[in-house]
N, CA, C and O atoms as a Maestro MAE file, in Angstrom:
{
 s_m_m2io_version
 :::
 2.0.0
}

f_m_ct {
 s_m_title
 :::
 protein
 m_atom[308] {
  # First column is atom index #
  i_m_mmod_type
  r_m_x_coord
  r_m_y_coord
  r_m_z_coord
  i_m_residue_number
  s_m_chain_name
  s_m_pdb_residue_name
  s_m_pdb_atom_name
  i_m_atomic_number
  :::
  1 25 -34.009 15.719 21.932 1 A "UNK " " N  " 7
  2 3 -33.746 15.833 20.598 1 A "UNK " " CA " 6
  3 2 -32.474 15.092 20.212 1 A "UNK " " C  " 6
  4 15 -31.410 15.084 20.831 1 A "UNK " " O  " 8
  5 25 -32.797 14.428 19.002 2 A "UNK " " N  " 7
  6 3 -31.771 13.616 18.349 2 A "UNK " " CA " 6
  7 2 -30.573 14.443 17.940 2 A "UNK " " C  " 6
  8 15 -30.741 15.605 17.568 2 A "UNK " " O  " 8
  9 25 -29.395 13.906 17.990 3 A "UNK " " N  " 7
  10 3 -28.142 14.454 17.389 3 A "UNK " " CA " 6
  11 2 -27.879 13.711 16.048 3 A "UNK " " C  " 6
  12 15 -27.743 12.489 15.985 3 A "UNK " " O  " 8
  13 25 -27.819 14.548 14.985 4 A "UNK " " N  " 7
  14 3 -27.520 13.787 13.778 4 A "UNK " " CA " 6
  15 2 -26.091 13.691 13.422 4 A "UNK " " C  " 6
  16 15 -25.725 12.975 12.489 4 A "UNK " " O  " 8
  17 25 -25.093 14.540 14.289 5 A "UNK " " N  " 7
  18 3 -23.831 14.183 14.002 5 A "UNK " " CA " 6
  19 2 -23.220 14.058 15.330 5 A "UNK " " C  " 6
  20 15 -23.309 14.942 16.182 5 A "UNK " " O  " 8
  21 25 -22.473 12.728 15.526 6 A "UNK " " N  " 7
  22 3 -21.806 12.359 16.660 6 A "UNK " " CA " 6
  23 2 -20.402 12.580 16.514 6 A "UNK " " C  " 6
  24 15 -19.735 12.091 15.602 6 A "UNK " " O  " 8
  25 25 -19.895 13.426 17.547 7 A "UNK " " N  " 7
  26 3 -18.506 13.978 17.530 7 A "UNK " " CA " 6
  27 2 -17.684 13.011 18.339 7 A "UNK " " C  " 6
  28 15 -18.271 12.418 19.243 7 A "UNK " " O  " 8
  29 25 -16.513 12.790 18.155 8 A "UNK " " N  " 7
  30 3 -15.627 11.885 18.981 8 A "UNK " " CA " 6
  31 2 -15.319 12.674 20.434 8 A "UNK " " C  " 6
  32 15 -15.320 13.890 20.627 8 A "UNK " " O  " 8
  33 25 -15.088 11.726 21.273 9 A "UNK " " N  " 7
  34 3 -15.045 12.247 22.648 9 A "UNK " " CA " 6
  35 2 -13.319 12.151 23.054 9 A "UNK " " C  " 6
  36 15 -12.825 12.899 23.898 9 A "UNK " " O  " 8
  37 25 -12.617 11.227 22.391 10 A "UNK " " N  " 7
  38 3 -11.262 10.988 22.672 10 A "UNK " " CA " 6
  39 2 -10.227 11.541 21.926 10 A "UNK " " C  " 6
  40 15 -10.538 11.927 20.800 10 A "UNK " " O  " 8
  41 25 -9.005 11.681 22.300 11 A "UNK " " N  " 7
  42 3 -7.935 12.090 21.191 11 A "UNK " " CA " 6
  43 2 -7.552 11.137 20.155 11 A "UNK " " C  " 6
  44 15 -6.944 11.542 19.164 11 A "UNK " " O  " 8
  45 25 -7.842 9.953 20.291 12 A "UNK " " N  " 7
  46 3 -7.881 8.894 19.310 12 A "UNK " " CA " 6
  47 2 -9.047 8.917 18.280 12 A "UNK " " C  " 6
  48 15 -8.933 8.598 17.096 12 A "UNK " " O  " 8
  49 25 -10.101 9.307 18.850 13 A "UNK " " N  " 7
  50 3 -11.208 9.532 17.865 13 A "UNK " " CA " 6
  51 2 -11.088 10.543 17.037 13 A "UNK " " C  " 6
  52 15 -11.378 10.408 15.848 13 A "UNK " " O  " 8
  53 25 -10.604 11.800 17.589 14 A "UNK " " N  " 7
  54 3 -10.302 12.857 16.613 14 A "UNK " " CA " 6
  55 2 -9.284 12.601 15.657 14 A "UNK " " C  " 6
  56 15 -9.365 13.065 14.519 14 A "UNK " " O  " 8
  57 25 -8.270 11.854 16.053 15 A "UNK " " N  " 7
  58 3 -7.218 11.541 15.126 15 A "UNK " " CA " 6
  59 2 -7.780 10.712 13.980 15 A "UNK " " C  " 6
  60 15 -7.540 11.004 12.809 15 A "UNK " " O  " 8
  61 25 -8.475 9.754 14.309 16 A "UNK " " N  " 7
  62 3 -9.030 8.878 13.197 16 A "UNK " " CA " 6
  63 2 -10.069 9.759 12.434 16 A "UNK " " C  " 6
  64 15 -10.115 9.632 11.210 16 A "UNK " " O  " 8
  65 25 -10.835 10.565 12.996 17 A "UNK " " N  " 7
  66 3 -11.624 11.446 12.076 17 A "UNK " " CA " 6
  67 2 -10.806 12.250 11.159 17 A "UNK " " C  " 6
  68 15 -11.121 12.324 9.972 17 A "UNK " " O  " 8
  69 25 -9.772 12.861 11.629 18 A "UNK " " N  " 7
  70 3 -8.691 13.658 10.821 18 A "UNK " " CA " 6
  71 2 -8.165 12.576 9.715 18 A "UNK " " C  " 6
  72 15 -8.043 12.859 8.523 18 A "UNK " " O  " 8
  73 25 -7.900 11.418 10.225 19 A "UNK " " N  " 7
  74 3 -7.442 10.531 8.969 19 A "UNK " " CA " 6
  75 2 -8.383 10.311 8.029 19 A "UNK " " C  " 6
  76 15 -8.062 10.367 6.842 19 A "UNK " " O  " 8
  77 25 -9.622 10.043 8.392 20 A "UNK " " N  " 7
  78 3 -10.851 9.648 7.440 20 A "UNK " " CA " 6
  79 2 -10.917 10.859 6.631 20 A "UNK " " C  " 6
  80 15 -11.028 10.731 5.412 20 A "UNK " " O  " 8
  81 25 -10.858 12.147 7.215 21 A "UNK " " N  " 7
  82 3 -11.065 13.406 6.237 21 A "UNK " " CA " 6
  83 2 -9.975 13.528 5.303 21 A "UNK " " C  " 6
  84 15 -10.234 13.918 4.164 21 A "UNK " " O  " 8
  85 25 -8.776 13.245 5.633 22 A "UNK " " N  " 7
  86 3 -7.414 13.141 4.826 22 A "UNK " " CA " 6
  87 2 -7.759 12.193 3.775 22 A "UNK " " C  " 6
  88 15 -7.636 12.604 2.621 22 A "UNK " " O  " 8
  89 25 -8.146 11.067 3.947 23 A "UNK " " N  " 7
  90 3 -8.397 10.143 2.918 23 A "UNK " " CA " 6
  91 2 -9.419 10.547 1.862 23 A "UNK " " C  " 6
  92 15 -9.203 10.496 0.651 23 A "UNK " " O  " 8
  93 25 -10.537 10.948 2.424 24 A "UNK " " N  " 7
  94 3 -11.506 11.497 1.615 24 A "UNK " " CA " 6
  95 2 -10.998 12.661 0.758 24 A "UNK " " C  " 6
  96 15 -11.239 12.666 -0.449 24 A "UNK " " O  " 8
  97 25 -10.224 13.759 1.405 25 A "UNK " " N  " 7
  98 3 -9.822 14.750 0.636 25 A "UNK " " CA " 6
  99 2 -8.623 14.241 -0.585 25 A "UNK " " C  " 6
  100 15 -8.342 14.882 -1.597 25 A "UNK " " O  " 8
  101 25 -8.147 13.175 -0.248 26 A "UNK " " N  " 7
  102 3 -7.107 12.673 -1.231 26 A "UNK " " CA " 6
  103 2 -7.821 11.953 -2.503 26 A "UNK " " C  " 6
  104 15 -7.222 11.499 -3.478 26 A "UNK " " O  " 8
  105 25 -9.103 11.946 -2.310 27 A "UNK " " N  " 7
  106 3 -9.904 11.357 -3.393 27 A "UNK " " CA " 6
  107 2 -10.826 12.286 -4.152 27 A "UNK " " C  " 6
  108 15 -11.517 11.894 -5.093 27 A "UNK " " O  " 8
  109 25 -10.810 13.492 -3.725 28 A "UNK " " N  " 7
  110 3 -11.755 14.455 -4.471 28 A "UNK " " CA " 6
  111 2 -11.103 15.107 -5.565 28 A "UNK " " C  " 6
  112 15 -9.900 14.985 -5.796 28 A "UNK " " O  " 8
  113 25 -11.941 15.838 -6.275 29 A "UNK " " N  " 7
  114 3 -11.712 16.386 -7.591 29 A "UNK " " CA " 6
  115 2 -10.301 17.111 -7.645 29 A "UNK " " C  " 6
  116 15 -9.368 16.619 -8.279 29 A "UNK " " O  " 8
  117 25 -10.195 18.273 -6.967 30 A "UNK " " N  " 7
  118 3 -8.781 18.994 -7.085 30 A "UNK " " CA " 6
  119 2 -7.534 18.170 -7.050 30 A "UNK " " C  " 6
  120 15 -6.609 18.366 -7.838 30 A "UNK " " O  " 8
  121 25 -7.518 17.201 -6.081 31 A "UNK " " N  " 7
  122 3 -6.273 16.461 -6.015 31 A "UNK " " CA " 6
  123 2 -6.058 15.525 -6.992 31 A "UNK " " C  " 6
  124 15 -4.929 15.132 -7.287 31 A "UNK " " O  " 8
  125 25 -7.235 15.075 -7.602 32 A "UNK " " N  " 7
  126 3 -7.192 14.111 -8.866 32 A "UNK " " CA " 6
  127 2 -6.921 15.014 -9.974 32 A "UNK " " C  " 6
  128 15 -6.324 14.528 -10.935 32 A "UNK " " O  " 8
  129 25 -7.212 16.100 -10.008 33 A "UNK " " N  " 7
  130 3 -6.709 16.989 -11.101 33 A "UNK " " CA " 6
  131 2 -5.173 17.095 -11.114 33 A "UNK " " C  " 6
  132 15 -4.548 17.034 -12.172 33 A "UNK " " O  " 8
  133 25 -4.520 17.268 -9.803 34 A "UNK " " N  " 7
  134 3 -3.167 17.399 -9.843 34 A "UNK " " CA " 6
  135 2 -2.459 16.145 -10.138 34 A "UNK " " C  " 6
  136 15 -1.321 16.237 -10.598 34 A "UNK " " O  " 8
  137 25 -2.992 14.951 -9.930 35 A "UNK " " N  " 7
  138 3 -2.481 13.656 -10.025 35 A "UNK " " CA " 6
  139 2 -2.579 13.189 -11.517 35 A "UNK " " C  " 6
  140 15 -1.699 12.487 -12.017 35 A "UNK " " O  " 8
  141 25 -3.640 13.590 -12.179 36 A "UNK " " N  " 7
  142 3 -3.951 13.062 -13.668 36 A "UNK " " CA " 6
  143 2 -2.935 13.510 -14.602 36 A "UNK " " C  " 6
  144 15 -3.072 14.537 -15.268 36 A "UNK " " O  " 8
  145 25 -1.967 12.790 -14.658 37 A "UNK " " N  " 7
  146 3 -0.835 13.243 -15.717 37 A "UNK " " CA " 6
  147 2 -0.621 12.043 -16.365 37 A "UNK " " C  " 6
  148 15 -1.006 10.942 -15.971 37 A "UNK " " O  " 8
  149 25 0.130 12.334 -17.574 38 A "UNK " " N  " 7
  150 3 0.357 11.220 -18.576 38 A "UNK " " CA " 6
  151 2 1.730 10.555 -18.076 38 A "UNK " " C  " 6
  152 15 2.652 10.482 -18.889 38 A "UNK " " O  " 8
  153 25 1.866 10.172 -17.056 39 A "UNK " " N  " 7
  154 3 3.061 9.451 -16.380 39 A "UNK " " CA " 6
  155 2 2.692 8.087 -15.933 39 A "UNK " " C  " 6
  156 15 1.678 7.827 -15.285 39 A "UNK " " O  " 8
  157 25 3.618 7.204 -16.338 40 A "UNK " " N  " 7
  158 3 3.618 5.884 -15.911 40 A "UNK " " CA " 6
  159 2 4.532 5.656 -14.721 40 A "UNK " " C  " 6
  160 15 5.687 6.073 -14.646 40 A "UNK " " O  " 8
  161 25 3.832 4.884 -13.713 41 A "UNK " " N  " 7
  162 3 4.575 4.430 -12.757 41 A "UNK " " CA " 6
  163 2 4.334 2.927 -12.357 41 A "UNK " " C  " 6
  164 15 3.214 2.532 -12.033 41 A "UNK " " O  " 8
  165 25 5.493 2.067 -12.397 42 A "UNK " " N  " 7
  166 3 5.292 0.666 -12.319 42 A "UNK " " CA " 6
  167 2 4.547 0.056 -13.598 42 A "UNK " " C  " 6
  168 15 4.153 -1.109 -13.541 42 A "UNK " " O  " 8
  169 25 4.354 0.798 -14.712 43 A "UNK " " N  " 7
  170 3 3.652 0.359 -15.732 43 A "UNK " " CA " 6
  171 2 2.111 0.785 -15.891 43 A "UNK " " C  " 6
  172 15 1.451 0.408 -16.859 43 A "UNK " " O  " 8
  173 25 1.586 1.594 -14.878 44 A "UNK " " N  " 7
  174 3 0.393 2.036 -14.581 44 A "UNK " " CA " 6
  175 2 0.194 3.494 -14.853 44 A "UNK " " C  " 6
  176 15 1.136 4.224 -14.545 44 A "UNK " " O  " 8
  177 25 -0.798 4.004 -15.342 45 A "UNK " " N  " 7
  178 3 -0.887 5.467 -15.302 45 A "UNK " " CA " 6
  179 2 -0.918 6.036 -13.747 45 A "UNK " " C  " 6
  180 15 -1.290 5.334 -12.807 45 A "UNK " " O  " 8
  181 25 -0.574 7.104 -13.639 46 A "UNK " " N  " 7
  182 3 -0.324 7.780 -12.351 46 A "UNK " " CA " 6
  183 2 -1.742 7.808 -11.625 46 A "UNK " " C  " 6
  184 15 -1.807 7.414 -10.461 46 A "UNK " " O  " 8
  185 25 -2.647 8.171 -12.152 47 A "UNK " " N  " 7
  186 3 -4.138 8.186 -11.548 47 A "UNK " " CA " 6
  187 2 -4.631 6.883 -11.126 47 A "UNK " " C  " 6
  188 15 -5.430 6.865 -10.190 47 A "UNK " " O  " 8
  189 25 -4.204 5.561 -11.787 48 A "UNK " " N  " 7
  190 3 -4.439 4.308 -11.120 48 A "UNK " " CA " 6
  191 2 -3.706 4.072 -9.991 48 A "UNK " " C  " 6
  192 15 -4.309 3.498 -9.084 48 A "UNK " " O  " 8
  193 25 -2.491 4.382 -9.797 49 A "UNK " " N  " 7
  194 3 -1.665 4.204 -8.741 49 A "UNK " " CA " 6
  195 2 -2.186 4.970 -7.529 49 A "UNK " " C  " 6
  196 15 -2.292 4.471 -6.409 49 A "UNK " " O  " 8
  197 25 -2.483 6.153 -7.830 50 A "UNK " " N  " 7
  198 3 -3.071 7.092 -6.831 50 A "UNK " " CA " 6
  199 2 -4.394 6.519 -6.203 50 A "UNK " " C  " 6
  200 15 -4.627 6.569 -4.995 50 A "UNK " " O  " 8
  201 25 -5.204 5.991 -7.102 51 A "UNK " " N  " 7
  202 3 -6.556 5.407 -6.696 51 A "UNK " " CA " 6
  203 2 -6.259 4.080 -5.813 51 A "UNK " " C  " 6
  204 15 -6.935 3.798 -4.824 51 A "UNK " " O  " 8
  205 25 -5.304 3.390 -6.224 52 A "UNK " " N  " 7
  206 3 -4.904 2.210 -5.328 52 A "UNK " " CA " 6
  207 2 -4.345 2.822 -3.928 52 A "UNK " " C  " 6
  208 15 -4.683 2.294 -2.869 52 A "UNK " " O  " 8
  209 25 -3.629 3.756 -3.948 53 A "UNK " " N  " 7
  210 3 -3.092 4.246 -2.604 53 A "UNK " " CA " 6
  211 2 -4.437 4.786 -1.892 53 A "UNK " " C  " 6
  212 15 -4.631 4.345 -0.759 53 A "UNK " " O  " 8
  213 25 -5.303 5.603 -2.367 54 A "UNK " " N  " 7
  214 3 -6.358 5.988 -1.750 54 A "UNK " " CA " 6
  215 2 -7.230 4.763 -1.002 54 A "UNK " " C  " 6
  216 15 -7.613 4.798 0.167 54 A "UNK " " O  " 8
  217 25 -7.443 3.717 -1.919 55 A "UNK " " N  " 7
  218 3 -8.271 2.418 -1.365 55 A "UNK " " CA " 6
  219 2 -7.468 1.727 -0.148 55 A "UNK " " C  " 6
  220 15 -8.009 1.343 0.889 55 A "UNK " " O  " 8
  221 25 -6.226 1.638 -0.411 56 A "UNK " " N  " 7
  222 3 -5.423 0.878 0.675 56 A "UNK " " CA " 6
  223 2 -5.282 1.912 1.907 56 A "UNK " " C  " 6
  224 15 -5.221 1.428 3.037 56 A "UNK " " O  " 8
  225 25 -5.229 3.292 1.748 57 A "UNK " " N  " 7
  226 3 -5.325 4.064 2.835 57 A "UNK " " CA " 6
  227 2 -6.625 3.983 3.642 57 A "UNK " " C  " 6
  228 15 -6.642 3.959 4.873 57 A "UNK " " O  " 8
  229 25 -7.757 3.943 2.831 58 A "UNK " " N  " 7
  230 3 -8.917 3.899 3.375 58 A "UNK " " CA " 6
  231 2 -9.033 2.559 4.282 58 A "UNK " " C  " 6
  232 15 -9.434 2.557 5.446 58 A "UNK " " O  " 8
  233 25 -8.653 1.531 3.621 59 A "UNK " " N  " 7
  234 3 -8.821 0.281 4.463 59 A "UNK " " CA " 6
  235 2 -7.885 0.285 5.791 59 A "UNK " " C  " 6
  236 15 -8.273 -0.136 6.881 59 A "UNK " " O  " 8
  237 25 -6.687 0.784 5.558 60 A "UNK " " N  " 7
  238 3 -5.870 0.909 6.666 60 A "UNK " " CA " 6
  239 2 -6.327 1.837 7.959 60 A "UNK " " C  " 6
  240 15 -6.259 1.521 9.147 60 A "UNK " " O  " 8
  241 25 -6.780 2.991 7.422 61 A "UNK " " N  " 7
  242 3 -7.504 3.795 8.394 61 A "UNK " " CA " 6
  243 2 -8.683 2.920 9.211 61 A "UNK " " C  " 6
  244 15 -8.692 2.780 10.434 61 A "UNK " " O  " 8
  245 25 -9.544 2.434 8.406 62 A "UNK " " N  " 7
  246 3 -10.714 1.566 8.963 62 A "UNK " " CA " 6
  247 2 -10.077 0.445 9.890 62 A "UNK " " C  " 6
  248 15 -10.520 0.298 11.029 62 A "UNK " " O  " 8
  249 25 -9.046 -0.343 9.415 63 A "UNK " " N  " 7
  250 3 -8.592 -1.306 10.124 63 A "UNK " " CA " 6
  251 2 -8.054 -0.679 11.520 63 A "UNK " " C  " 6
  252 15 -8.441 -1.181 12.575 63 A "UNK " " O  " 8
  253 25 -7.247 0.313 11.521 64 A "UNK " " N  " 7
  254 3 -6.683 0.978 12.736 64 A "UNK " " CA " 6
  255 2 -7.871 1.467 13.694 64 A "UNK " " C  " 6
  256 15 -7.789 1.396 14.920 64 A "UNK " " O  " 8
  257 25 -8.900 1.932 13.062 65 A "UNK " " N  " 7
  258 3 -10.062 2.400 13.805 65 A "UNK " " CA " 6
  259 2 -10.757 1.301 14.686 65 A "UNK " " C  " 6
  260 15 -11.029 1.315 15.886 65 A "UNK " " O  " 8
  261 25 -10.967 0.317 13.694 66 A "UNK " " N  " 7
  262 3 -11.487 -1.078 14.368 66 A "UNK " " CA " 6
  263 2 -10.603 -1.635 15.420 66 A "UNK " " C  " 6
  264 15 -11.053 -2.166 16.435 66 A "UNK " " O  " 8
  265 25 -9.481 -1.522 15.194 67 A "UNK " " N  " 7
  266 3 -8.519 -1.985 16.411 67 A "UNK " " CA " 6
  267 2 -8.691 -1.181 17.570 67 A "UNK " " C  " 6
  268 15 -8.779 -1.736 18.665 67 A "UNK " " O  " 8
  269 25 -8.752 0.086 17.468 68 A "UNK " " N  " 7
  270 3 -8.885 1.126 18.556 68 A "UNK " " CA " 6
  271 2 -10.017 1.023 19.227 68 A "UNK " " C  " 6
  272 15 -9.989 1.109 20.455 68 A "UNK " " O  " 8
  273 25 -11.276 0.812 18.505 69 A "UNK " " N  " 7
  274 3 -12.525 0.593 19.222 69 A "UNK " " CA " 6
  275 2 -12.520 -0.821 19.985 69 A "UNK " " C  " 6
  276 15 -13.083 -0.883 21.077 69 A "UNK " " O  " 8
  277 25 -11.958 -1.853 19.490 70 A "UNK " " N  " 7
  278 3 -11.906 -3.159 20.247 70 A "UNK " " CA " 6
  279 2 -10.979 -2.772 21.455 70 A "UNK " " C  " 6
  280 15 -11.296 -3.090 22.602 70 A "UNK " " O  " 8
  281 25 -10.023 -2.196 21.222 71 A "UNK " " N  " 7
  282 3 -9.318 -1.901 22.480 71 A "UNK " " CA " 6
  283 2 -9.886 -1.160 23.544 71 A "UNK " " C  " 6
  284 15 -9.708 -1.493 24.716 71 A "UNK " " O  " 8
  285 25 -10.571 -0.157 23.205 72 A "UNK " " N  " 7
  286 3 -11.284 0.729 23.977 72 A "UNK " " CA " 6
  287 2 -12.428 0.050 24.813 72 A "UNK " " C  " 6
  288 15 -12.739 0.404 25.950 72 A "UNK " " O  " 8
  289 25 -13.105 -1.121 23.999 73 A "UNK " " N  " 7
  290 3 -14.150 -1.799 24.658 73 A "UNK " " CA " 6
  291 2 -13.809 -2.817 25.535 73 A "UNK " " C  " 6
  292 15 -14.706 -3.291 26.233 73 A "UNK " " O  " 8
  293 25 -12.462 -3.322 25.646 74 A "UNK " " N  " 7
  294 3 -12.027 -4.366 26.523 74 A "UNK " " CA " 6
  295 2 -11.817 -3.704 27.879 74 A "UNK " " C  " 6
  296 15 -11.361 -2.564 27.968 74 A "UNK " " O  " 8
  297 25 -12.186 -4.499 29.012 75 A "UNK " " N  " 7
  298 3 -11.977 -3.887 30.345 75 A "UNK " " CA " 6
  299 2 -10.480 -3.871 30.729 75 A "UNK " " C  " 6
  300 15 -9.819 -4.895 30.554 75 A "UNK " " O  " 8
  301 25 -9.954 -2.837 31.207 76 A "UNK " " N  " 7
  302 3 -8.393 -2.765 31.508 76 A "UNK " " CA " 6
  303 2 -8.481 -2.973 33.065 76 A "UNK " " C  " 6
  304 15 -9.368 -2.580 33.822 76 A "UNK " " O  " 8
  305 25 -7.470 -3.606 33.322 77 A "UNK " " N  " 7
  306 3 -7.202 -4.012 34.855 77 A "UNK " " CA " 6
  307 2 -5.907 -3.383 35.251 77 A "UNK " " C  " 6
  308 15 -5.466 -3.540 36.389 77 A "UNK " " O  " 8
  :::
 }
 m_bond[307] {
  # First column is bond index #
  i_m_from
  i_m_to
  i_m_order
  :::
  1 1 2 1
  2 2 3 1
  3 3 4 2
  4 3 5 1
  5 5 6 1
  6 6 7 1
  7 7 8 2
  8 7 9 1
  9 9 10 1
  10 10 11 1
  11 11 12 2
  12 11 13 1
  13 13 14 1
  14 14 15 1
  15 15 16 2
  16 15 17 1
  17 17 18 1
  18 18 19 1
  19 19 20 2
  20 19 21 1
  21 21 22 1
  22 22 23 1
  23 23 24 2
  24 23 25 1
  25 25 26 1
  26 26 27 1
  27 27 28 2
  28 27 29 1
  29 29 30 1
  30 30 31 1
  31 31 32 2
  32 31 33 1
  33 33 34 1
  34 34 35 1
  35 35 36 2
  36 35 37 1
  37 37 38 1
  38 38 39 1
  39 39 40 2
  40 39 41 1
  41 41 42 1
  42 42 43 1
  43 43 44 2
  44 43 45 1
  45 45 46 1
  46 46 47 1
  47 47 48 2
  48 47 49 1
  49 49 50 1
  50 50 51 1
  51 51 52 2
  52 51 53 1
  53 53 54 1
  54 54 55 1
  55 55 56 2
  56 55 57 1
  57 57 58 1
  58 58 59 1
  59 59 60 2
  60 59 61 1
  61 61 62 1
  62 62 63 1
  63 63 64 2
  64 63 65 1
  65 65 66 1
  66 66 67 1
  67 67 68 2
  68 67 69 1
  69 69 70 1
  70 70 71 1
  71 71 72 2
  72 71 73 1
  73 73 74 1
  74 74 75 1
  75 75 76 2
  76 75 77 1
  77 77 78 1
  78 78 79 1
  79 79 80 2
  80 79 81 1
  81 81 82 1
  82 82 83 1
  83 83 84 2
  84 83 85 1
  85 85 86 1
  86 86 87 1
  87 87 88 2
  88 87 89 1
  89 89 90 1
  90 90 91 1
  91 91 92 2
  92 91 93 1
  93 93 94 1
  94 94 95 1
  95 95 96 2
  96 95 97 1
  97 97 98 1
  98 98 99 1
  99 99 100 2
  100 99 101 1
  101 101 102 1
  102 102 103 1
  103 103 104 2
  104 103 105 1
  105 105 106 1
  106 106 107 1
  107 107 108 2
  108 107 109 1
  109 109 110 1
  110 110 111 1
  111 111 112 2
  112 111 113 1
  113 113 114 1
  114 114 115 1
  115 115 116 2
  116 115 117 1
  117 117 118 1
  118 118 119 1
  119 119 120 2
  120 119 121 1
  121 121 122 1
  122 122 123 1
  123 123 124 2
  124 123 125 1
  125 125 126 1
  126 126 127 1
  127 127 128 2
  128 127 129 1
  129 129 130 1
  130 130 131 1
  131 131 132 2
  132 131 133 1
  133 133 134 1
  134 134 135 1
  135 135 136 2
  136 135 137 1
  137 137 138 1
  138 138 139 1
  139 139 140 2
  140 139 141 1
  141 141 142 1
  142 142 143 1
  143 143 144 2
  144 143 145 1
  145 145 146 1
  146 146 147 1
  147 147 148 2
  148 147 149 1
  149 149 150 1
  150 150 151 1
  151 151 152 2
  152 151 153 1
  153 153 154 1
  154 154 155 1
  155 155 156 2
  156 155 157 1
  157 157 158 1
  158 158 159 1
  159 159 160 2
  160 159 161 1
  161 161 162 1
  162 162 163 1
  163 163 164 2
  164 163 165 1
  165 165 166 1
  166 166 167 1
  167 167 168 2
  168 167 169 1
  169 169 170 1
  170 170 171 1
  171 171 172 2
  172 171 173 1
  173 173 174 1
  174 174 175 1
  175 175 176 2
  176 175 177 1
  177 177 178 1
  178 178 179 1
  179 179 180 2
  180 179 181 1
  181 181 182 1
  182 182 183 1
  183 183 184 2
  184 183 185 1
  185 185 186 1
  186 186 187 1
  187 187 188 2
  188 187 189 1
  189 189 190 1
  190 190 191 1
  191 191 192 2
  192 191 193 1
  193 193 194 1
  194 194 195 1
  195 195 196 2
  196 195 197 1
  197 197 198 1
  198 198 199 1
  199 199 200 2
  200 199 201 1
  201 201 202 1
  202 202 203 1
  203 203 204 2
  204 203 205 1
  205 205 206 1
  206 206 207 1
  207 207 208 2
  208 207 209 1
  209 209 210 1
  210 210 211 1
  211 211 212 2
  212 211 213 1
  213 213 214 1
  214 214 215 1
  215 215 216 2
  216 215 217 1
  217 217 218 1
  218 218 219 1
  219 219 220 2
  220 219 221 1
  221 221 222 1
  222 222 223 1
  223 223 224 2
  224 223 225 1
  225 225 226 1
  226 226 227 1
  227 227 228 2
  228 227 229 1
  229 229 230 1
  230 230 231 1
  231 231 232 2
  232 231 233 1
  233 233 234 1
  234 234 235 1
  235 235 236 2
  236 235 237 1
  237 237 238 1
  238 238 239 1
  239 239 240 2
  240 239 241 1
  241 241 242 1
  242 242 243 1
  243 243 244 2
  244 243 245 1
  245 245 246 1
  246 246 247 1
  247 247 248 2
  248 247 249 1
  249 249 250 1
  250 250 251 1
  251 251 252 2
  252 251 253 1
  253 253 254 1
  254 254 255 1
  255 255 256 2
  256 255 257 1
  257 257 258 1
  258 258 259 1
  259 259 260 2
  260 259 261 1
  261 261 262 1
  262 262 263 1
  263 263 264 2
  264 263 265 1
  265 265 266 1
  266 266 267 1
  267 267 268 2
  268 267 269 1
  269 269 270 1
  270 270 271 1
  271 271 272 2
  272 271 273 1
  273 273 274 1
  274 274 275 1
  275 275 276 2
  276 275 277 1
  277 277 278 1
  278 278 279 1
  279 279 280 2
  280 279 281 1
  281 281 282 1
  282 282 283 1
  283 283 284 2
  284 283 285 1
  285 285 286 1
  286 286 287 1
  287 287 288 2
  288 287 289 1
  289 289 290 1
  290 290 291 1
  291 291 292 2
  292 291 293 1
  293 293 294 1
  294 294 295 1
  295 295 296 2
  296 295 297 1
  297 297 298 1
  298 298 299 1
  299 299 300 2
  300 299 301 1
  301 301 302 1
  302 302 303 1
  303 303 304 2
  304 303 305 1
  305 305 306 1
  306 306 307 1
  307 307 308 2
  :::
 }
}
């Protein structure tokens, strides 16, 4: 029987999964509702700054995950 959901097996994998869930949670509706204010930060609306932060956080988590996967695939002596 095929598994449709593959769960992490290492502590690093679980931490990266939690980081991905946190980034996704930062971009969903209730959080956006809290952030969407008529406030300017660095000349930009707060919602735009928040969107940039979510995008950069997503890129950072993916880069860290990629680095960890490459490190785990290398043979250790």
